[in-house]
VMD Tcl script that draws the C-alpha trace (Angstrom):
set ca {
  {15.10 24.95 28.01}
  {13.74 23.28 24.88}
  {12.56 20.26 26.83}
  {10.81 22.49 29.37}
  {9.17 24.43 26.55}
  {8.01 21.25 24.82}
  {6.63 19.83 28.05}
  {4.78 23.09 28.75}
  {3.09 22.91 25.35}
  {2.09 19.27 25.87}
  {0.61 20.10 29.27}
  {-1.31 23.03 27.78}
  {-2.70 20.93 24.93}
  {-3.76 18.14 27.28}
  {-5.41 20.67 29.61}
  {-7.48 22.08 26.75}
  {-8.55 18.62 25.62}
  {-9.42 17.60 29.15}
  {-11.58 20.69 29.48}
  {-13.51 19.55 26.40}
  {-14.39 16.24 28.06}
  {-11.65 13.97 26.80}
  {-9.87 11.59 29.15}
  {-6.36 10.42 28.28}
  {-4.46 7.28 29.09}
  {-0.74 7.71 28.44}
  {0.98 4.48 27.54}
  {4.62 3.57 27.33}
  {7.09 4.90 24.81}
  {7.03 3.52 21.27}
  {4.72 1.23 19.34}
  {3.09 -1.94 20.53}
  {4.71 -5.28 19.83}
  {2.31 -5.82 16.92}
  {3.07 -2.57 15.09}
  {5.33 -2.59 12.04}
  {6.42 -0.66 8.96}
  {6.45 -1.88 5.36}
  {7.15 -0.32 1.96}
  {5.88 -1.06 -1.53}
  {6.63 -0.21 -5.15}
  {6.65 -1.94 -8.49}
  {8.24 -1.52 -11.93}
  {11.83 -1.42 -10.67}
  {13.94 -2.43 -13.64}
  {17.64 -2.96 -13.09}
  {19.14 0.41 -13.92}
  {19.81 3.72 -12.18}
  {16.21 4.20 -11.04}
  {16.32 0.82 -9.28}
  {19.32 1.90 -7.24}
  {17.71 5.25 -6.43}
  {14.62 3.47 -5.09}
  {16.70 1.04 -3.04}
  {18.44 4.02 -1.46}
  {15.06 5.47 -0.55}
  {13.89 2.11 0.83}
  {16.94 1.79 3.09}
  {16.01 5.06 4.79}
  {12.49 3.94 5.73}
  {13.49 1.44 8.45}
  {10.82 -0.87 7.10}
  {10.38 -4.34 8.53}
  {9.80 -5.67 5.03}
  {9.09 -4.60 1.45}
  {6.63 -5.84 -1.16}
  {7.71 -5.68 -4.81}
  {4.56 -5.34 -6.91}
  {5.82 -6.95 -10.10}
  {7.78 -6.02 -13.22}
  {10.96 -6.68 -11.34}
  {14.00 -6.49 -13.65}
  {12.62 -6.06 -17.20}
  {15.55 -8.25 -18.22}
  {18.18 -5.85 -17.00}
  {21.35 -7.31 -15.51}
  {21.66 -5.93 -12.00}
  {24.77 -7.98 -11.15}
  {27.26 -8.76 -13.94}
  {28.00 -12.46 -14.15}
  {24.65 -13.51 -12.72}
  {21.40 -14.31 -14.47}
  {18.51 -11.86 -14.63}
  {16.58 -13.23 -11.66}
  {19.51 -14.12 -9.40}
  {21.28 -10.83 -10.07}
  {18.19 -8.69 -9.42}
  {17.41 -10.47 -6.16}
  {21.02 -10.24 -4.99}
  {21.11 -6.52 -5.73}
  {17.90 -6.02 -3.79}
  {19.02 -8.17 -0.86}
  {22.38 -6.42 -0.69}
  {20.46 -3.22 0.03}
  {17.46 -4.61 1.94}
  {16.86 -8.14 3.19}
  {13.20 -8.75 3.93}
  {11.42 -8.83 0.60}
  {8.30 -10.54 -0.74}
  {7.28 -10.42 -4.39}
  {4.34 -10.81 -6.71}
  {4.51 -11.11 -10.48}
  {3.99 -8.42 -13.08}
  {3.35 -8.94 -16.78}
  {7.08 -8.57 -17.51}
  {7.86 -11.53 -15.22}
  {5.68 -14.17 -16.90}
  {7.20 -14.80 -20.34}
  {4.27 -13.01 -21.98}
  {6.26 -9.98 -23.17}
  {9.82 -9.70 -24.49}
  {12.17 -12.70 -24.25}
  {14.60 -12.70 -21.36}
  {12.76 -10.29 -19.08}
  {12.63 -12.76 -16.22}
  {10.73 -15.79 -14.93}
  {8.66 -15.34 -11.77}
  {9.46 -18.93 -10.80}
  {13.16 -18.07 -10.78}
  {12.51 -14.81 -8.98}
  {10.64 -16.76 -6.31}
  {13.65 -19.08 -5.94}
  {16.16 -16.27 -5.49}
  {13.80 -13.91 -3.61}
  {12.04 -16.39 -1.30}
  {9.69 -15.19 1.41}
  {11.63 -14.61 4.66}
  {11.16 -17.32 7.31}
  {8.98 -15.07 9.50}
  {6.28 -15.11 6.79}
  {3.81 -18.00 6.81}
  {2.85 -17.99 3.13}
  {-0.39 -19.67 2.08}
  {-0.86 -20.29 -1.64}
  {1.42 -19.98 -4.66}
  {4.19 -17.58 -3.66}
  {4.85 -14.94 -6.31}
  {1.49 -15.46 -8.01}
  {-1.49 -15.83 -5.67}
  {-0.99 -16.12 -1.93}
  {-1.60 -14.51 1.42}
  {0.18 -14.10 4.73}
  {-0.88 -12.74 8.10}
  {1.53 -10.37 9.82}
  {2.98 -10.44 12.40}
  {2.80 -14.21 12.30}
  {2.11 -14.82 15.99}
  {-0.40 -12.03 16.58}
  {-1.54 -10.77 13.17}
  {-3.05 -7.34 12.65}
  {-2.99 -7.44 8.83}
  {-3.86 -10.03 6.22}
  {-1.87 -9.33 3.06}
  {-3.36 -10.87 -0.10}
  {-1.24 -10.85 -3.29}
  {-2.92 -11.56 -6.65}
  {-2.13 -11.72 -10.37}
  {-5.20 -10.54 -12.34}
  {-4.87 -10.68 -16.13}
  {-1.35 -12.14 -16.09}
  {-0.57 -14.90 -18.58}
  {2.03 -17.25 -17.13}
  {3.71 -18.53 -20.28}
  {6.32 -20.22 -18.11}
  {3.52 -22.31 -16.55}
  {1.92 -23.46 -19.78}
  {0.18 -20.20 -20.56}
  {-2.45 -20.08 -17.82}
  {-4.32 -16.77 -17.86}
  {-5.12 -15.70 -14.31}
  {-8.73 -14.50 -14.49}
  {-10.66 -13.04 -11.58}
  {-14.10 -12.66 -13.13}
  {-17.16 -13.26 -10.94}
  {-17.60 -16.97 -10.22}
  {-14.11 -18.06 -11.28}
  {-12.04 -20.12 -8.83}
  {-9.55 -17.26 -8.34}
  {-12.34 -14.75 -7.65}
  {-13.88 -17.15 -5.13}
  {-10.50 -17.78 -3.49}
  {-9.98 -14.05 -3.06}
  {-13.48 -13.55 -1.64}
  {-13.07 -16.42 0.81}
  {-9.61 -15.28 1.91}
  {-10.97 -11.82 2.75}
  {-13.97 -13.30 4.59}
  {-11.74 -15.64 6.61}
  {-9.58 -12.72 7.73}
  {-12.65 -10.81 8.90}
  {-14.01 -13.88 10.70}
  {-10.65 -14.36 12.43}
  {-10.81 -10.80 13.77}
  {-7.75 -9.58 11.88}
  {-8.07 -5.78 12.00}
  {-6.85 -4.87 8.49}
  {-6.98 -6.40 5.01}
  {-4.52 -5.16 2.38}
  {-4.56 -6.47 -1.20}
  {-1.69 -6.05 -3.65}
  {-1.44 -6.85 -7.34}
  {0.63 -5.55 -10.21}
  {-2.07 -4.32 -12.58}
  {-4.47 -1.57 -11.66}
  {-8.05 -1.19 -12.86}
  {-8.75 2.48 -12.17}
  {-5.85 4.84 -12.78}
  {-5.18 7.95 -14.84}
  {-2.05 6.85 -16.62}
  {-0.85 4.75 -19.50}
  {-2.92 1.61 -18.79}
  {-6.63 1.00 -19.00}
  {-8.44 -1.50 -16.76}
  {-6.70 -4.65 -17.96}
  {-7.81 -6.69 -14.93}
  {-11.51 -6.25 -15.66}
  {-13.78 -4.55 -13.13}
  {-14.95 -7.66 -11.25}
  {-11.92 -7.98 -8.99}
  {-11.95 -4.25 -8.19}
  {-15.66 -4.38 -7.36}
  {-15.07 -7.40 -5.13}
  {-12.37 -5.58 -3.16}
  {-14.27 -2.30 -2.92}
  {-17.49 -4.16 -2.10}
  {-15.71 -5.95 0.73}
  {-14.21 -2.62 1.87}
  {-10.69 -3.94 2.05}
  {-8.63 -1.20 3.61}
  {-5.94 -0.75 0.96}
  {-5.56 -1.83 -2.67}
  {-1.92 -1.58 -3.76}
  {-1.02 -1.50 -7.47}
  {1.87 -0.70 -9.80}
  {1.94 -1.15 -13.64}
  {1.14 2.53 -14.25}
  {4.48 4.30 -13.86}
  {3.44 7.10 -11.55}
  {2.06 7.64 -8.06}
  {-1.68 7.95 -7.41}
  {-3.72 7.99 -4.18}
  {-7.43 7.54 -4.49}
  {-10.32 9.01 -2.64}
  {-12.06 6.49 -0.37}
  {-14.32 4.26 -2.46}
  {-17.34 2.15 -1.57}
  {-20.29 0.56 -3.33}
  {-23.92 1.16 -2.47}
  {-27.15 -0.31 -3.81}
  {-28.72 3.00 -4.81}
  {-26.14 4.95 -6.79}
  {-22.94 2.90 -7.09}
  {-23.82 -0.75 -7.38}
  {-20.53 -1.33 -9.22}
  {-17.66 0.69 -10.60}
  {-17.92 0.79 -14.38}
  {-15.28 0.74 -17.09}
  {-14.24 4.17 -18.42}
  {-16.93 5.97 -16.40}
  {-16.52 8.25 -13.41}
  {-19.25 7.96 -10.80}
  {-18.89 10.38 -7.91}
  {-21.43 8.38 -5.90}
  {-18.74 5.72 -5.38}
  {-16.71 8.21 -3.30}
  {-17.33 8.29 0.45}
  {-14.37 10.55 1.40}
  {-12.56 12.90 -0.97}
  {-9.24 12.50 0.85}
  {-8.62 16.25 0.99}
  {-7.92 16.10 4.73}
  {-5.45 13.21 4.27}
  {-7.47 11.38 6.94}
  {-9.80 8.50 6.16}
  {-12.19 6.72 8.47}
  {-11.61 2.99 8.82}
  {-14.41 0.76 7.59}
  {-16.02 3.32 5.27}
  {-14.36 2.05 2.08}
  {-11.15 1.27 0.20}
  {-8.18 3.42 -0.82}
  {-6.20 2.60 -3.97}
  {-2.49 3.43 -4.00}
  {-0.61 3.09 -7.29}
  {3.15 2.97 -6.80}
  {4.71 2.18 -10.16}
  {7.64 4.27 -8.98}
  {10.35 1.69 -8.33}
  {12.74 2.69 -11.09}
  {11.27 3.10 -14.55}
  {10.78 6.56 -15.98}
  {7.76 8.33 -14.48}
  {4.78 8.70 -16.83}
  {2.16 11.47 -16.88}
  {-1.04 11.65 -14.86}
  {-3.84 12.16 -17.37}
  {-6.35 14.68 -16.03}
  {-8.64 13.93 -18.97}
  {-8.96 10.26 -18.03}
  {-12.44 9.48 -16.62}
  {-10.79 7.72 -13.70}
  {-8.86 10.88 -12.71}
  {-11.83 12.01 -10.65}
  {-11.35 9.06 -8.30}
  {-7.92 10.33 -7.16}
  {-7.08 12.78 -4.40}
  {-3.33 13.08 -5.01}
  {-0.90 12.11 -7.73}
  {2.60 12.51 -9.11}
  {3.29 12.26 -12.83}
  {6.31 13.33 -14.84}
  {4.72 16.76 -15.17}
  {4.59 17.16 -11.37}
  {7.19 19.52 -9.87}
  {9.66 17.53 -7.78}
  {8.67 14.16 -9.25}
  {10.99 11.35 -8.21}
  {11.32 7.60 -7.83}
  {11.14 5.47 -4.72}
  {8.68 3.68 -2.46}
  {5.59 4.35 -0.40}
  {5.85 3.42 3.27}
  {3.12 2.36 5.67}
  {3.21 2.34 9.47}
  {0.61 -0.05 10.86}
  {-0.82 -0.88 14.25}
  {-4.16 -2.35 15.26}
  {-5.89 1.04 15.25}
  {-4.25 3.07 12.52}
  {-2.45 2.92 9.17}
  {-0.33 5.89 8.14}
  {1.46 6.31 4.81}
  {4.25 8.59 3.62}
  {5.97 8.66 0.25}
  {9.74 8.24 0.06}
  {10.79 9.57 -3.34}
  {14.09 11.09 -4.41}
  {12.38 14.31 -5.53}
  {10.69 17.03 -3.52}
  {7.13 15.78 -4.11}
  {5.56 14.08 -1.10}
  {2.19 12.82 0.03}
  {0.81 11.28 3.19}
  {-2.44 9.99 4.62}
  {-3.83 8.03 7.55}
  {-6.73 5.65 8.17}
  {-8.03 5.67 11.73}
  {-10.43 3.24 13.31}
  {-14.17 3.58 12.87}
  {-15.69 5.47 15.77}
  {-12.30 6.90 16.74}
  {-11.09 10.46 16.98}
  {-9.26 11.47 13.82}
  {-6.32 13.72 14.67}
  {-5.22 16.31 12.13}
  {-1.87 15.65 10.49}
  {-1.00 19.27 11.24}
  {-1.00 18.51 14.97}
  {1.58 15.77 14.40}
  {3.70 18.17 12.38}
  {3.42 20.95 14.97}
  {4.18 18.67 17.93}
  {6.58 16.02 16.52}
  {8.30 15.80 19.91}
  {5.10 14.20 21.21}
  {5.66 11.26 18.87}
  {6.14 8.60 21.59}
  {2.76 9.32 23.18}
  {-0.13 6.99 22.50}
  {-3.26 8.63 23.84}
  {-6.44 6.66 24.43}
  {-9.21 9.18 24.07}
  {-12.62 8.61 25.65}
  {-15.11 11.36 25.01}
  {-15.84 11.44 21.30}
  {-18.98 9.31 21.74}
  {-17.48 5.85 21.37}
  {-13.88 6.56 22.33}
  {-10.72 5.63 20.52}
  {-6.96 6.08 20.26}
  {-4.87 8.94 19.00}
  {-1.45 7.78 17.84}
  {1.37 10.31 17.63}
  {4.44 8.90 15.98}
  {7.42 10.45 14.28}
  {9.13 8.41 11.63}
}
mol new
graphics top color blue
foreach p $ca { graphics top sphere $p radius 0.5 }
foreach p [lrange $ca 0 end-1] q [lrange $ca 1 end] { graphics top cylinder $p $q radius 0.2 }
display resetview
């Protein structure tokens, strides 16, 4: 009876949409070969919060995870093993496919014994299905999936001082070699027709937490000016999701330090649905294990954020944020061990944006991928239950 009821509802919904001028093409069950799921977080440590986040990660069915720096803080995850080897073994025992990028506690620039990113890279190497270009763990990119990429992932290290490498300070100011490398790597992805560009780095610039913009604004303005799709950060020990940000010549030529400019916002994120190509979304996920810090509503940058979880938030927990990606859509859900949750989607420019409530009401329609022609330029509606 339930199946008949569900089918009747689907038929009724399709009939209504057809009457409004939409034509549907129903494709086969499941995602395309190029779709995948990945999870991110940073600031894990090596204590109880680390294990809680690994338990959350295991439930996501992710194809891989990205650790956004500040890996062990010197904690011993596996007795009898060194800091780096023990942390990587603990992670791999729970979840195999991991790539990493350094945080300030992995460079030798903070307390002694917190961990060496070079050793982390040895014990947490990129899995063989990743074709890494650059200096793994510090500044590199990879296209995924390798054979038919739909995302270019770019991992950076702004404002990190690599004491273990002779003290080089990774600067990304306008005109520096690292700024130019980042710009060119984004441009090459666009020229190659790769649908999405996602940039990850440990330190955030905007954020309403414990850290100011330590990276300097130039790298943020480069990424927002290029309209990369997602900017993934940690460092600030909370969760924050930004409104969609973009520069414009008239009223937001650049995002400024310690100043909120509402003209830099192109979508307030209240609907949880963003339009692809309009701007960038910042996600801060310093939730991997360290104690959660407050979200500061009095911070000038607070106005740039649509959703957040600080230690004052009911149901605050630790864990990861998880992204489901195909060529036409990115969807995110949080996976924390508290009751707080957040989600959003980015759908292709010129495509119909389907309300998240429809997905929640009709989760049994998850395997349907509907190609909709009738919203002017046409597009795809993806229903998926994860």
